[in-house]
VEXDREN-656855 format. One record per atom (N, C-alpha, C, O, CB): residue in three letters; atom name; x, y, z. Coordinates in steps of 0.02 Angstrom, whole numbers. Atoms other than C-alpha are relative to their C-alpha. Last residue first. Glycine has a CB too. Layout:
BEGIN
  residuo  atomo      px      py      pz
      ALA     CA       X       Y       Z
...
***
This chain:
BEGIN
  residuo  atomo      px      py      pz
      TRP      N      25     -72      28
      TRP     CA     196    -377       9
      TRP      C     -64      -7     -22
      TRP      O     -94      41     -46
      TRP     CB      40      30     -58
      CYS      N      -5     -46     -69
      CYS     CA     251    -525     111
      CYS      C     -22      58     -18
      CYS      O     -37      97      27
      CYS     CB      72      12      33
      TRP      N      62     -28     -47
      TRP     CA     176    -608     -43
      TRP      C      15      23      61
      TRP      O     -33      29      98
      TRP     CB     -51     -48      14
      ARG      N      45     -22      57
      ARG     CA     330    -633    -141
      ARG      C     -59      28      25
      ARG      O     -71      87      15
      ARG     CB     -18     -53     -46
      ALA      N     -10     -84       0
      ALA     CA     449    -634      13
      ALA      C     -60      23     -46
      ALA      O     -90      76     -36
      ALA     CB      82      30     -36
      GLU      N      27     -18     -75
      GLU     CA     407    -833      52
      GLU      C      -1      88     -11
      GLU      O     -47     117      17
      GLU     CB      64     -32      77
      PRO      N      65       6      -5
      PRO     CA     443    -864    -135
      PRO      C     -41      18      63
      PRO      O    -100      36      61
      PRO     CB     -10     -58     -14
      ASP      N      16      44     -59
      ASP     CA     611    -780    -131
      ASP      C     -69      -6       1
      ASP      O    -103      44      10
      ASP     CB      24      25      66
      SER      N     -16      69       9
      SER     CA     645    -732    -312
      SER      C      -8     -34      61
      SER      O      -4     -96      58
      SER     CB      66      -9     -26
      SER      N      55      40      38
      SER     CA     554    -570    -299
      SER      C      21     -72      -9
      SER      O     -25    -111     -23
      SER     CB     -16      32     -73
      ASP      N     -27      58      26
      ASP     CA     671    -506    -153
      ASP      C     -53     -41     -35
      ASP      O     -85     -84      -5
      ASP     CB      32     -37      53
      TRP      N      47      31      18
      TRP     CA     600    -337    -106
      TRP      C      34     -58     -34
      TRP      O      56     -41     -89
      TRP     CB     -44      40     -37
      TRP      N       1      49      63
      TRP     CA     711    -213     -44
      TRP      C     -54     -55       8
      TRP      O     -85     -61      61
      TRP     CB      72     -37      -9
      CYS      N     -30     -44      48
      CYS     CA     716     -61      90
      CYS      C      10     -44     -69
      CYS      O      33     -15    -118
      CYS     CB      72      31      30
      GLN      N     -53      51      25
      GLN     CA     616    -151     226
      GLN      C      16      53     -62
      GLN      O     -25      96     -79
      GLN     CB     -30     -91     -23
      ILE      N      -2     -31      63
      ILE     CA     535     -42     368
      ILE      C      46     -46     -50
      ILE      O      97     -70     -26
      ILE     CB      28      74       8
      LYS      N     -71      -8      33
      LYS     CA     483    -129     517
      LYS      C      -3      29     -66
      LYS      O     -55      26     -99
      LYS     CB      37     -66      -7
      LEU      N     -12     -32      53
      LEU     CA     340     -88     636
      LEU      C      65      -7     -20
      LEU      O     112      18      12
      LEU     CB     -16      59       7
      ALA      N     -25      60      43
      ALA     CA     302    -197     786
      ALA      C      21      20     -62
      ALA      O      41     -29     -93
      ALA     CB     -51     -52     -11
      SER      N      31      12      72
      SER     CA     273     -52     890
      SER      C      42     -53     -30
      SER      O     103     -60     -22
      SER     CB       0      70     -51
      GLY      N      36      59      12
      GLY     CA     305     -66    1073
      GLY      C     -19      -9     -68
      GLY      O     -56     -57     -81
      GLY     CB     -57      -2      39
      ARG      N      77       2     -29
      ARG     CA     358     105    1127
      ARG      C     -45     -51      -3
      ARG      O    -101     -49      22
      ARG     CB     -37      45     -28
      SER      N     -19      -3     -72
      SER     CA     545      80    1094
      SER      C     -62       5      37
      SER      O     -66     -12      96
      SER     CB      48      59      18
      GLN      N     -17      74     -31
      GLN     CA     486      25     920
      GLN      C      14      -4      76
      GLN      O       1     -55     109
      GLN     CB      65     -29     -34
      LEU      N      59      49      -3
      LEU     CA     407     196     904
      LEU      C      13     -71      10
      LEU      O     -26    -104      45
      LEU     CB     -37       3     -61
      ALA      N      19     -23     -57
      ALA     CA     577     288     948
      ALA      C     -79     -39      11
      ALA      O    -100     -59      65
      ALA     CB       4      85      -3
      LYS      N     -35      36     -50
      LYS     CA     668     177     827
      LYS      C     -36      25      67
      LYS      O     -33      -9     118
      LYS     CB      83      14      -3
      LEU      N      10      70       2
      LEU     CA     557     218     682
      LEU      C      27     -26      58
      LEU      O       0     -78      76
      LEU     CB      28     -31     -58
      GLU      N      74       8     -36
      GLU     CA     559     407     734
      GLU      C     -18     -65       0
      GLU      O     -58     -82      43
      GLU     CB     -59      38     -33
      LYS      N       5     -16     -70
      LYS     CA     749     396     717
      LYS      C     -62      -1      33
      LYS      O     -70     -16      93
      LYS     CB      24      58      10
      GLU      N     -38      61     -41
      GLU     CA     750     302     555
      GLU      C     -15      14      73
      GLU      O     -40     -27     110
      GLU     CB      88      -4     -13
      VAL      N      54      16     -51
      VAL     CA     615     421     479
      VAL      C      42     -48      45
      VAL      O      14     -75      93
      VAL     CB     -74     -37     -34
      GLU      N      26     -66     -27
      GLU     CA     732     519     354
      GLU      C     -39      -5      51
      GLU      O     -58      45      81
      GLU     CB     -35      38     -45
      LEU      N     -44     -48     -33
      LEU     CA     853     375     325
      LEU      C     -29      51      44
      LEU      O      -8      69      98
      LEU     CB      37      34     -46
      LEU      N     -11      28     -56
      LEU     CA     712     267     277
      LEU      C      43      47      32
      LEU      O      20      75      82
      LEU     CB      24     -66      -6
      LEU      N      60     -21     -49
      LEU     CA     674     391     142
      LEU      C       1     -39      65
      LEU      O     -29     -10     111
      LEU     CB     -73     -14     -36
      HIS      N      -6     -75     -13
      HIS     CA     852     370      64
      HIS      C     -67      20      39
      HIS      O     -60      61      84
      HIS     CB       8      45     -74
      ARG      N     -37      -7     -43
      ARG     CA     820     170      75
      ARG      C      18      86      30
      ARG      O      22     103      89
      ARG     CB      52     -39     -28
      ASP      N     -65     -11      23
      ASP     CA     673     167     -21
      ASP      C      40      21      53
      ASP      O      18      58      97
      ASP     CB       2      47     -53
      LEU      N      -9     -72      22
      LEU     CA     511     116      78
      LEU      C      75      -1     -33
      LEU      O     112     -46     -13
      LEU     CB      -8      59      68
      GLY      N     -57      -5      50
      GLY     CA     425     -47     101
      GLY      C      12      73     -22
      GLY      O     -29     108     -53
      GLY     CB     -15     -45     -65
      LEU      N       3     -40      46
      LEU     CA     326     -53     262
      LEU      C      54       3     -47
      LEU      O     111       8     -25
      LEU     CB     -10      51      25
      LEU      N     -56       6      53
      LEU     CA     286    -190     377
      LEU      C      -7      48     -57
      LEU      O     -56      45     -93
      LEU     CB       0     -71     -31
      ARG      N     -67      42     -41
      ARG     CA     198    -196     542
      ARG      C      54       7     -54
      ARG      O     114       8     -39
      ARG     CB     -13     -95      21
      LEU      N     -52      13      50
      LEU     CA      41     -73     495
      LEU      C      57     -30      34
      LEU      O      74      -8      89
      LEU     CB      21      62     -37
      PRO      N     -35      67     -17
      PRO     CA     -98     -85     623
      PRO      C      66     -13     -48
      PRO      O      90     -70     -47
      PRO     CB     -56     -64     -11
      CYS      N     -41       5      60
      CYS     CA    -118     116     626
      CYS      C      21     -80       9
      CYS      O      71     -92      42
      CYS     CB      68      61      -2
      GLN      N      45      46      26
      GLN     CA    -252     150     776
      GLN      C      38     -39     -76
      GLN      O       2     -75    -111
      GLN     CB     -75      47     -15
      SER      N       7      61     -40
      SER     CA    -111     223     882
      SER      C     -49     -52     -36
      SER      O     -45    -112     -24
      SER     CB     -26      19      73
      SER      N      62      -2     -34
      SER     CA     -69     354     746
      SER      C      -3     -78      40
      SER      O      20    -130      17
      SER     CB     -65      15     -57
      LYS      N     -12     -14     -75
      LYS     CA     124     343     718
      LYS      C     -60      -5      35
      LYS      O     -59     -19      95
      LYS     CB      29      69      15
      VAL      N     -42      52     -28
      VAL     CA      96     279     545
      VAL      C      -3      -9      71
      VAL      O     -20     -60     100
      VAL     CB      65       9     -16
      ALA      N      54      54      -5
      ALA     CA     -31     410     501
      ALA      C      28     -57      29
      ALA      O      -6     -86      71
      ALA     CB     -30     -19     -67
      LYS      N      48     -27     -31
      LYS     CA     100     547     531
      LYS      C     -58     -57      19
      LYS      O     -77     -71      76
      LYS     CB     -24      56     -44
      TRP      N     -25      12     -63
      TRP     CA     226     450     449
      TRP      C     -45      21      57
      TRP      O     -47     -14     108
      TRP     CB      61      32       4
      LEU      N      13      68      -6
      LEU     CA     132     453     281
      LEU      C      14     -18      82
      LEU      O     -25     -53     116
      LEU     CB      48     -42     -54
      MET      N      87      17      -4
      MET     CA     116     644     287
      MET      C      -2     -69      26
      MET      O     -30     -79      80
      MET     CB     -46       0     -82
      SER      N      14     -42     -67
      SER     CA     321     649     325
      SER      C     -85     -12      13
      SER      O    -109     -37      63
      SER     CB      21      95     -12
      VAL      N     -14      42     -55
      VAL     CA     348     523     176
      VAL      C     -15      23      71
      VAL      O     -30     -18     115
      VAL     CB      65     -14      -3
      GLY      N      64      58      -6
      GLY     CA     242     614      60
      GLY      C      28     -37      51
      GLY      O     -12     -62      90
      GLY     CB     -21     -53     -70
      GLN      N      55     -44     -10
      GLN     CA     354     787     103
      GLN      C     -53     -66       3
      GLN      O     -94     -72      49
      GLN     CB     -12      66     -67
      LEU      N      -6     -17     -71
      LEU     CA     521     685     102
      LEU      C     -72      25      13
      LEU      O     -91      -2      65
      LEU     CB      60      57      18
      GLN      N     -39     -51     -31
      GLN     CA     489     615     -74
      GLN      C     -11      23      63
      GLN      O     -69      12      81
      GLN     CB      -1      51     -34
      LEU      N      51     -22     -43
      LEU     CA     353     490    -130
      LEU      C      40      70      33
      LEU      O       7     112      63
      LEU     CB     -24     -66      58
      ASP      N     -39     -73      -8
      ASP     CA     448     469    -295
      ASP      C     -59      26      57
      ASP      O    -106      63      43
      ASP     CB       7      58     -88
      ASN      N      50     -51      25
      ASN     CA     396     271    -312
      ASN      C      31      64      24
      ASN      O      80      57      61
      ASN     CB     -79     -11      30
      GLY      N     -11     -17      80
      GLY     CA     517     122    -320
      GLY      C     -41      61      -8
      GLY      O     -47      77     -67
      GLY     CB     -26     -64     -57
      LEU      N     -73      -2      44
      LEU     CA     470      41    -151
      LEU      C      -6      32     -62
      LEU      O     -60      26     -89
      LEU     CB      30     -72     -18
      LEU      N      -1     -53      43
      LEU     CA     297      68     -81
      LEU      C      65      16     -23
      LEU      O      81      73     -39
      LEU     CB     -27      54      29
      ASN      N     -55     -11      41
      ASN     CA     250     -98     -11
      ASN      C     -11      70     -43
      ASN      O     -58      82     -81
      ASN     CB       9     -65     -46
      LEU      N       7     -33      58
      LEU     CA     125    -103     123
      LEU      C      56      20     -40
      LEU      O      90      67     -19
      LEU     CB     -32      50      11
      SER      N     -70      -4      45
      SER     CA     103    -231     255
      SER      C     -21      34     -58
      SER      O     -70      18     -92
      SER     CB      35     -74     -24
      VAL      N     -58      10     -43
      VAL     CA     -27    -234     406
      VAL      C      75      11     -40
      VAL      O     128      28     -15
      VAL     CB      -6     -77      28
      LEU      N     -60      -5      29
      LEU     CA    -183    -174     331
      LEU      C      59       0      40
      LEU      O      71      46      79
      LEU     CB      -1      50     -34
      SER      N     -25      73      12
      SER     CA    -328    -241     435
      SER      C      71      14     -40
      SER      O     113     -30     -35
      SER     CB     -60     -50     -47
      ARG      N     -10      36     -64
      ARG     CA    -399     -93     530
      ARG      C      37     -71       0
      ARG      O      53    -108      46
      ARG     CB     -68     -10      31
      SER      N       0      72      -8
      SER     CA    -395      23     392
      SER      C       8     -30      62
      SER      O      40       0     105
      SER     CB      46     -25     -36
      SER      N      50      20       8
      SER     CA    -444     203     411
      SER      C     -11     -85       5
      SER      O     -58    -117      30
      SER     CB     -13      31     -54
      ARG      N      35     -17     -49
      ARG     CA    -292     285     466
      ARG      C     -73     -30       9
      ARG      O    -102     -25      63
      ARG     CB       1      64      -5
      LEU      N     -43      24     -56
      LEU     CA    -170     197     346
      LEU      C     -52      16      56
      LEU      O     -62     -32      93
      LEU     CB      79      39       9
      LEU      N       2      73      -4
      LEU     CA    -307     226     205
      LEU      C      34     -26      71
      LEU      O       2     -64     108
      LEU     CB      40     -32     -66
      HIS      N      71      13     -29
      HIS     CA    -312     408     245
      HIS      C      -5     -79      10
      HIS      O     -18    -106      63
      HIS     CB     -62      29     -52
      SER      N       3     -18     -73
      SER     CA    -120     416     252
      SER      C     -80     -19      19
      SER      O     -99     -47      70
      SER     CB      21      88      14
      LEU      N     -24      53     -35
      LEU     CA    -122     335      78
      LEU      C      -9      15      72
      LEU      O     -35     -31     104
      LEU     CB      70     -15     -17
      HIS      N      47      59      12
      HIS     CA    -233     462      -2
      HIS      C      20     -63      51
      HIS      O     -20     -93      87
      HIS     CB       6     -24     -82
      GLU      N      62     -22     -39
      GLU     CA    -128     609      81
      GLU      C     -50     -66      -9
      GLU      O     -78     -92      39
      GLU     CB     -36      78     -33
      SER      N      -8       4     -73
      SER     CA      30     520      29
      SER      C     -64      20      35
      SER      O     -82     -12      85
      SER     CB      58      44      24
      SER      N      27      59      -9
      SER     CA     -19     512    -164
      SER      C     -14     -12      87
      SER      O     -64     -38     112
      SER     CB      52     -53     -37
      ALA      N      75     -16      -3
      ALA     CA      25     693    -191
      ALA      C     -37     -73      17
      ALA      O     -97     -68      29
      ALA     CB     -30      36     -77
      ALA      N      27     -33     -65
      ALA     CA     200     648    -138
      ALA      C     -72      18       9
      ALA      O    -100      21      64
      ALA     CB      34      61       9
      THR      N     -45     -52     -15
      THR     CA     218     537    -300
      THR      C     -23      38      69
      THR      O     -78      23      91
      THR     CB       1      49     -63
      LEU      N      33     -38     -47
      LEU     CA     161     371    -349
      LEU      C      45      63      22
      LEU      O     106      59      25
      LEU     CB     -19     -45      59
      GLN      N      -5     -64      24
      GLN     CA     225     297    -520
      GLN      C     -46      54      51
      GLN      O     -85      98      31
      GLN     CB     -25      -3     -79
      CYS      N      65     -20      35
      CYS     CA     174     127    -473
      CYS      C      -9      67     -16
      CYS      O     -66      89     -23
      CYS     CB     -56     -16      39
      LYS      N     -13     -18      72
      LYS     CA     349      56    -440
      LYS      C     -73      14     -32
      LYS      O     -90     -12     -85
      LYS     CB      42     -64     -42
      GLN      N     -76     -13      15
      GLN     CA     299     -48    -286
      GLN      C       6      29     -79
      GLN      O     -17      -1    -128
      GLN     CB      46     -77       9
      LEU      N       1     -51      43
      LEU     CA     111     -36    -238
      LEU      C      71      22     -23
      LEU      O      85      82     -31
      LEU     CB     -35      53      31
      GLY      N     -67     -13      33
      GLY     CA      93    -205    -150
      GLY      C      -6      56     -45
      GLY      O     -41      42     -94
      GLY     CB      26     -61     -38
      LEU      N       5     -28      70
      LEU     CA     -50    -215     -29
      LEU      C      66      17     -35
      LEU      O     107      51      -6
      LEU     CB     -41      64       2
      THR      N     -64     -12      45
      THR     CA     -60    -338     108
      THR      C     -13      39     -64
      THR      O     -49      17    -109
      THR     CB      31     -69     -22
      THR      N     -51      -4     -49
      THR     CA    -198    -353     253
      THR      C      67      12     -48
      THR      O     115      35     -17
      THR     CB       3     -71      49
      LEU      N     -72       6      27
      LEU     CA    -346    -311     148
      LEU      C      45       3      49
      LEU      O      41      49      89
      LEU     CB      19      50     -48
      THR      N     -40      31     -49
      THR     CA    -509    -330     243
      THR      C      65     -14     -28
      THR      O      94     -65     -10
      THR     CB     -30     -60      25
      CYS      N     -64      19      34
      CYS     CA    -617    -199     141
      CYS      C      44     -32      57
      CYS      O      56       3     106
      CYS     CB      39      68     -36
      THR      N       1      68      37
      THR     CA    -793    -182     192
      THR      C      68     -43     -14
      THR      O      74    -104     -20
      THR     CB     -29      15     -68
      GLY      N       5      54     -48
      GLY     CA    -764     -38     297
      GLY      C     -16     -62     -11
      GLY      O     -19    -103      34
      GLY     CB     -35      13      41
      SER      N      62      24     -18
      SER     CA    -699      70     154
      SER      C     -13     -55      60
      SER      O      30     -99      67
      SER     CB     -22     -25     -57
      ALA      N      10     -29     -63
      ALA     CA    -527     127     157
      ALA      C     -74      -6      12
      ALA      O     -94      22      63
      ALA     CB      26      71       5
      LEU      N     -27      33     -45
      LEU     CA    -488      17      16
      LEU      C      -9      18      71
      LEU      O       0     -21     117
      LEU     CB      57      -2     -16
      ALA      N      32      73      -4
      ALA     CA    -618      79     -96
      ALA      C      38     -37      59
      ALA      O       6     -73      96
      ALA     CB       9     -45     -77
      GLN      N      65     -10     -24
      GLN     CA    -562     267     -58
      GLN      C     -36     -58       5
      GLN      O     -79     -62      48
      GLN     CB     -35      42     -36
      SER      N     -16     -14     -55
      SER     CA    -368     221     -76
      SER      C     -81       7      30
      SER      O     -93     -15      86
      SER     CB      52      60       1
      LEU      N     -14      67     -34
      LEU     CA    -411     144    -241
      LEU      C      -4      10      65
      LEU      O     -39     -33      94
      LEU     CB      65     -31     -15
      VAL      N      63      59      10
      VAL     CA    -491     302    -316
      VAL      C      13     -65      40
      VAL      O     -34     -89      71
      VAL     CB      -8     -27     -83
      GLU      N      50     -34     -29
      GLU     CA    -339     418    -254
      GLU      C     -69     -48       2
      GLU      O     -94     -69      54
      GLU     CB      -8      67     -39
      MET      N      -8      22     -74
      MET     CA    -214     293    -298
      MET      C     -47      39      43
      MET      O     -59      22     101
      MET     CB      74      10      28
      GLY      N      24      56     -10
      GLY     CA    -277     304    -478
      GLY      C       9     -28      73
      GLY      O     -20     -77      96
      GLY     CB      26     -37     -48
      GLY      N      68       2      12
      GLY     CA    -251     493    -479
      GLY      C     -34     -75       9
      GLY      O     -91     -78      33
      GLY     CB      -9      27     -71
      ASP      N      34     -34     -55
      ASP     CA     -82     486    -399
      ASP      C     -78      -9       2
      ASP      O    -111     -27      51
      ASP     CB      16      73      -3
      GLY      N      -6     -59      -8
      GLY     CA     -16     352    -531
      GLY      C     -39      42      63
      GLY      O     -79       8      96
      GLY     CB     -14      20     -60
      ILE      N      64     -22     -40
      ILE     CA     -72     187    -568
      ILE      C       1      80      21
      ILE      O     -52     110      27
      ILE     CB      -6     -47      72
      GLU      N      -6     -79      16
      GLU     CA      60     154    -710
      GLU      C     -59      28      53
      GLU      O     -95      73      31
      GLU     CB     -18      23     -95
      ASN      N      58     -27      44
      ASN     CA      89     -24    -658
      ASN      C      -1      81      10
      ASN      O      27     114      54
      ASN     CB     -78     -36      23
      GLU      N     -27      -9      54
      GLU     CA     246    -104    -573
      GLU      C     -49      18     -66
      GLU      O     -40       1    -124
      GLU     CB      38     -57      -7
      GLY      N     -66     -25      16
      GLY     CA     150    -159    -420
      GLY      C      17       9     -71
      GLY      O     -21     -20    -110
      GLY     CB      47     -43      27
      VAL      N       3     -44      57
      VAL     CA     -34    -190    -411
      VAL      C      50      27     -26
      VAL      O      45      67     -73
      VAL     CB     -34      43       8
      ASP      N     -52     -21      35
      ASP     CA     -22    -336    -290
      ASP      C      -2      21     -57
      ASP      O       0     -17    -106
      ASP     CB      37     -36      -2
      LEU      N       8     -36      77
      LEU     CA    -166    -371    -189
      LEU      C      71      29     -15
      LEU      O     100      66      25
      LEU     CB     -61      68      -3
      VAL      N     -61     -25      31
      VAL     CA    -180    -481     -19
      VAL      C      -5      12     -71
      VAL      O     -32     -29    -108
      VAL     CB      55     -43      10
      GLN      N     -54     -28     -56
      GLN     CA    -319    -508      93
      GLN      C      64      20     -31
      GLN      O     101      58       1
      GLN     CB      19     -57      57
      LEU      N     -64     -12      38
      LEU     CA    -475    -523     -32
      LEU      C      40      29      68
      LEU      O      22      74     106
      LEU     CB      -7      60     -74
      SER      N     -42      50     -22
      SER     CA    -622    -589      78
      SER      C      68      14     -37
      SER      O     111     -28     -23
      SER     CB     -31     -73     -13
      ARG      N     -11       9     -53
      ARG     CA    -747    -452      66
      ARG      C      47     -48      44
      ARG      O      51     -51     105
      ARG     CB     -43      -3       8
      ASN      N     -40      71     -28
      ASN     CA    -746    -410     -99
      ASN      C      10       3      72
      ASN      O      46      49      91
      ASN     CB      78     -11     -33
      ASP      N      54      58      -7
      ASP     CA    -892    -287    -158
      ASP      C      38     -57      28
      ASP      O       7    -107      47
      ASP     CB     -37     -24     -71
      ARG      N      54     -12     -50
      ARG     CA    -786    -128    -127
      ARG      C     -49     -61      12
      ARG      O     -80     -68      65
      ARG     CB     -41      61     -25
      LEU      N     -30       8     -61
      LEU     CA    -630    -210    -206
      LEU      C     -54      27      48
      LEU      O     -52       7     106
      LEU     CB      71      36       5
      ALA      N      -1      58      -6
      ALA     CA    -728    -240    -371
      ALA      C      31     -14      76
      ALA      O      22     -68     104
      ALA     CB      33     -27     -60
      ALA      N      80      29       0
      ALA     CA    -785     -69    -385
      ALA      C       7     -69      27
      ALA      O     -33     -86      70
      ALA     CB     -40      -5     -82
      ALA      N      29     -33     -69
      ALA     CA    -602      -5    -344
      ALA      C     -74     -32      10
      ALA      O     -95     -51      65
      ALA     CB      -7      93      -6
      LEU      N     -34      25     -65
      LEU     CA    -531    -111    -479
      LEU      C     -40      18      61
      LEU      O     -66     -23      98
      LEU     CB      72      31       9
      ALA      N      20      69      -1
      ALA     CA    -649     -44    -614
      ALA      C      20     -34      60
      ALA      O     -22     -55     100
      ALA     CB      25     -36     -57
      GLY      N      76     -14      -1
      GLY     CA    -609     142    -568
      GLY      C     -39     -77      15
      GLY      O     -73     -93      63
      GLY     CB     -25      38     -80
      CYS      N      12       5     -67
      CYS     CA    -423      87    -558
      CYS      C     -64      -1      26
      CYS      O     -79     -34      76
      CYS     CB      28      43      28
      GLY      N      18      64     -32
      GLY     CA    -430      48    -735
      GLY      C     -11      -5      73
      GLY      O     -44     -51      97
      GLY     CB      47     -46     -16
      PRO      N      73      20      23
      PRO     CA    -422     219    -796
      PRO      C     -20     -69      23
      PRO      O     -80     -77      34
      PRO     CB      -7       1     -80
      THR      N      45     -43     -48
      THR     CA    -250     245    -687
      THR      C     -69     -10     -28
      THR      O    -107     -25      17
      THR     CB      20      83       4
      SER      N     -13     -74     -16
      SER     CA    -160     112    -767
      SER      C     -61      32      25
      SER      O    -114       5      37
      SER     CB      26      40     -61
      PHE      N      53     -41     -44
      PHE     CA    -139     -82    -771
      PHE      C      18      69       5
      PHE      O      75      85      22
      PHE     CB      -7     -26      74
      SER      N       1     -63      61
      SER     CA       1    -144    -915
      SER      C     -73      37      37
      SER      O    -108      76       5
      SER     CB     -16     -36    -108
      CYS      N      43      11      57
      CYS     CA      12    -302    -822
      CYS      C     -39      48     -40
      CYS      O     -90      38     -72
      CYS     CB     -39     -38      17
      ALA      N     -37     -12      78
      ALA     CA     163    -275    -722
      ALA      C     -48     -26     -50
      ALA      O     -25     -57     -98
      ALA     CB      76     -43     -13
      SER      N     -55     -29       5
      SER     CA      71    -351    -558
      SER      C      41      10     -60
      SER      O      64     -41     -85
      SER     CB      29     -25      37
      LEU      N      -1     -34      69
      LEU     CA    -105    -375    -560
      LEU      C      64      23     -15
      LEU      O      67      73     -50
      LEU     CB     -47      58      -7
      SER      N     -60     -41      20
      SER     CA     -85    -499    -418
      SER      C     -12      17     -68
      SER      O     -14     -24    -114
      SER     CB      69     -36       9
      HIS      N       3     -10      78
      HIS     CA    -232    -575    -321
      HIS      C      61      48     -21
      HIS      O      82      92      17
      HIS     CB     -76      38     -24
      SER      N     -57     -33      16
      SER     CA    -246    -650    -148
      SER      C     -12       3     -72
      SER      O     -43     -39    -105
      SER     CB      67     -33      23
      LEU      N     -38     -19     -54
      LEU     CA    -394    -722     -49
      LEU      C      63      56     -28
      LEU      O      78     107       3
      LEU     CB      29     -73      36
      CYS      N     -71       8      -9
      CYS     CA    -511    -736    -206
      CYS      C      31      25      66
      CYS      O       8      79      87
      CYS     CB      33      33     -55
      SER      N      -3      70     -28
      SER     CA    -692    -735    -230
      SER      C      56     -17      22
      SER      O      53     -67      58
      SER     CB     -16     -49     -41
      SER      N      58       6     -38
      SER     CA    -741    -559    -301
      SER      C       8     -54      62
      SER      O     -18     -46     118
      SER     CB     -57     -21     -49
      VAL      N     -41       3     -68
      VAL     CA    -573    -519    -376
      VAL      C     -44     -17      54
      VAL      O     -24     -16     112
      VAL     CB      35      67      19
      LYS      N      35      43     -42
      LYS     CA    -620    -525    -562
      LYS      C      22     -20      67
      LYS      O      59     -69      71
      LYS     CB      -7     -52     -31
      PRO      N     -35      45     -21
      PRO     CA    -537    -376    -645
      PRO      C     -49     -34      44
      PRO      O     -87      -1      80
      PRO     CB      62      22      28
      GLY      N     -48      -3     -49
      GLY     CA    -649    -249    -723
      GLY      C      24     -65      31
      GLY      O     -20    -108      30
      GLY     CB     -23      40      48
      ARG      N      51       0     -58
      ARG     CA    -810    -246    -829
      ARG      C      46      -7      58
      ARG      O      18     -15     112
      ARG     CB     -58     -61      -3
      GLY      N      58      35       7
      GLY     CA    -703    -197    -980
      GLY      C     -46       2      61
      GLY      O     -73      55      76
      GLY     CB      16     -67     -17
      MET      N       8      53     -39
      MET     CA    -538    -157    -946
      MET      C     -54     -35       7
      MET      O     -56     -87      40
      MET     CB      14      13      47
***
């Protein structure tokens, strides 16, 4: 990846399906730490894996990051990534949309994430989760919404809809 992706002055950046993998996450993390204006980042459909998610979440949880939307669909994340994602959700004051569709988070991972989502500090409003995982947290989601939470869970992503494209 050389010097890493140039994301220092843009508001949104897509690295979706560009053969990005775990080793490139260090360069991307460095660019994210320096960027104070990036709001939307889509790295979906890449082989980021749990190791790459650890590196990225450390950068994204830094106080300088103002990311509002993060696309991580089909990034080969497992339950092991949930600890790092949970830390990110508890640390970020700006992340309102997170797409985790098509990953292998399993019930254990979603349970860990859900603890962070229920935190009063978590600003998340839109979470992309596979349907079988939604069914596991549906009751808790309704309870959260009854207490005033604006959180919604989406089980699909319509890439042909230009409005939905960057909702992730």
